[in-house]
N, C-alpha and C positions, 0 to 999 in steps of 0.2 A: 512565594507561590505554593508553599507546602499546604497539604490538606490530608484528610483522612482517606479519601477514595480516589481512584482514577477518574480523571475528567478531562474534557477539552477546555483549555484556557482560551484559545482563539483558533478559529478555523476560517480560512479564506478559500473559496472555490472560484475558479476562473478558467480562461482559455488554456492556462498552463497546467491545469489539473487541480490539485488542492495542496495547501500548505497549512500546517497546524503546529500549535504548541500544545503538547499533551503533558498532563501531570499523571504519572503512572506509578502504581504501587502493586500491580498484579501482573501475572504472566499473560501473554497473548498466544493463543494456540497456533499451530502451524497453519499458515494461510499464504496467499499469493496476491499479486496485483498485476494488472496489465500495464501499469505505469512504471517508469524508472523510479527508484525509491532511495532516498537518502535519510539517514538518521544521525542527528547530532545531539549529544547529551549536554545539557546546559549546566547541571550541577549534580552533586552527589558522587558516590563511589561507583566503581565499574559495574556495568551491566553486561549481559550476555545475549547474543543473537545467534541462533542456530540456522545457518543457510545451507539448504540441501543436507541437513543433519550434521554439518560441520560447525563447531562452535567458533564464534568470533567475538572479541571483546570490544566494547565501546565505552568511552569515558569522555571527560572534558578535553582530552588531548587527541583523541582519534574518533572520527566518525565512521560510518559504514555506508557503502554503496551496494545496492541490490538490484540486479537486472530484472526486467519484466518476466513474470511467471516463475521466478525462482522461489520455491517454497521456503518459508522462514518462520521462526517462532521467537518470541521475545521473553526474556527473563530478567526482571528488575533485580537490583541488589537486595540481598536477604537481610534487610535492616529493620523492616517493619514500617519504614517511612516511604513516602512517594517522592519522586524527583521529576525534573522537567526536561522535555525533549523537544527539539525542533525536528519535525518530521515532514518530508517532502514526497509527494506523489506526482511525478511530472510526466505529462503526455509526451511521448517520443516525437510526435509530429510537431508539436509546439517548439520543442528544442531544436529540431531540424530546421524549421522555418526561420528561427532567429539566428541560427548559425550560418545559413545560406550555403552550406556545402555538405556533400554526402558524408564527409568525415565527421560531421556533427551528429550522426545517428547516435541515439542515446543508449549505447552499450558500454558499460564500465569494464575496465581491464582487470581490476582487482578490487576487493572489498574495502580495504583499509584506507582511510583518508586522513592524513595528518592535519590537525588544526594549526596551520602555520599562521604567521602574522596577518597575511592577506585574508585567509579564510575566517579567522577570528573576527576581523573587522566586518566582513560581509555577513557573517552569521548575526553579529550584534545589530547591524542595520536592519536585516530582515525581521528579526525579533521585535525591534522597536516599531517597525511599520505594522507588524501584526497587532501590536498592542495599542496602536494609535491610528484609528481609521482615517485621520486627516492626511495621512501619507500614502493613500492607496494609489494615487496617480503615478507615483514613482515605483510602485511595487514590482511590476514586470521587469524593469531594467535591472534593478538590484538583484532580483531573484535569478535572472539569467546569468549574471556575473558569478553568483555563488555556485550555480550548477556547473557553469563552464570551468571554473577553477577546480572543482571536485572531479569533473570528467577528465580534464587534462592531467591532473595529478594521478588519476587511476591508471593512466597509460605511461607514466614516467619510467616504470620498471617493467620487466618481463611479466606479463599477466599470469595470474594464478588460475588454473582451470577449475574454478569452483562453481561456475554458473551453467545454466542451460542455454546460454546466449548463442552457442554455436549451432543451434537448430537451424536448418535451412528452409523452414516453412513446413506446412502440413501437407505431405505428399499423398497420403491415402484418402481417397474420396469418402470412405466410410467414416473416418474420423472427422472430416469436414462436415459430413451430414449430421453426425452426432452433435457437433458444436452448434450447428444451425438449429437443431431441434431443442437443445438445452437453452439456447439464447432467445428463442422466440417467446417463451413465457416461463422464466425461472421461478419456481416455487419450491418450498421445502418438501412438498409431498410428491414431487416428480419421482418416478421410479426409474432408476438408472438401468435396471434390467430391461424395462420396456424400451428405453432409448437404444440399448444395444440391439434388441431385436429389430427395431425400425431401421437401424443402420446396417442390418444384415450380418451381425456378429453374435457369437456366443458371449456370455458374460465374461468368462476368463480371457478370451481373445480380445474383447473390447477393452478391458482394463489394461491388459498388457500393451496393446497397440496404442491406446490413448497416451499412456505414460511414455512410451517410446517417442511419440510424435510431439507431445506437449511438454514433457518433463514433469508433469504433475498428474495426480489421479483424477478421474472424472468427478469424484465427490469434491475434491478441493477446487476444481474448476467451477462446479455448481455453487459452492459456498461463496466464491468470488463474485459470481453473477448476482447472488442474493444480497450480498453486502452492497454492491454497486447500486442495485435497484432500491434497496432500503435507504441508502444515503440520498439518492436522487429524489425519493419521495419525502424524506425528512426536510430537505432544503427547498424543494420546489412546490410543495403543497401544504395545506393545513390539515391533512388527514391525521386523525389521532393515532397514537402508537398502538392502541388496541385494534383499530380498524386496519392499520397497516399489517399488524401481526397476522390477521386472518387473510388479508389480501395476498400475503406472501406464503400462505399455506401452513402456517404454524397453528397448532391446536389451541394455543393460549398466548396471552401477552407475555407471561412469565417465561415461556419457552423461547419466544422471539428475543426477549431482553437478554436471556442467558446466552443465546447464540450470538447476538450483536456484541455483547461485552467480551465474549471469548475471542471473537475475531477482530474487534476494533478497539478493545481495551476499556470501554466505558459504556454506560447505558445510552440507548438511542435518544431519550429525552434530553440528556446532557449534551449530546452531540448537536442536536437541533438548536439548543439555546445558544451555543457558542458560534454556530456557523454563519458566515456572511458570504454573499456572492458578489464578486467584483465583475462589473460589466466592462467590456472593451470600449 
């Protein structure tokens, strides 16, 4: 599965969130997801992921678990070649519903996940199902077992305080209002200074308070909303990438493509070609 550029080899969207095989040869800038996030490297030498500016290593022996809204950046091996990764973006509510207990809330205890015999088998099955659409009816069950094994292992030892998972919700009504304003129509030309004013905050106070409450900057939050909206449009409509660029407030298609590649690791057109939606 080697190639010259980063690309999506296979992407499934469903009630669980999205699960992908990515072939990556370029860094991905600091970004965040509202989903629980798992990264498993399928081949190649060690890669690096900075979570909350702390470096963690991932290779074929150890995966990484990243909690929702934890900012992270990806750095591939400096070999000049691309390698393959199984990447999961899992909706916490889906995992909670499948677990049927509050203990199944999708918050990982520590980032490093050892690829033991059980996990290696589960990863292999999920990869095979991603590459063979005939197995989609079995996908949710095998996917849940892979996530559950990773989740339980992350709590096997004393947790490392590396995440923003201890946040107890957004207590300040002004931050809640700013999130509502940003979420109503996320576009690249939204002025965060204006959002701060509408929320009743000065720009410095807005940035400080938002980061205290959410664990990420307002700009990183807006970038997340933009990527989510872009992906929804790419898989759910036939709108051209050029039209989508302008709809999202980018001055040009090239500007949108650079933004998407920096945050998702590949071009939007390549993501669209690989993506499939699994219906319940």
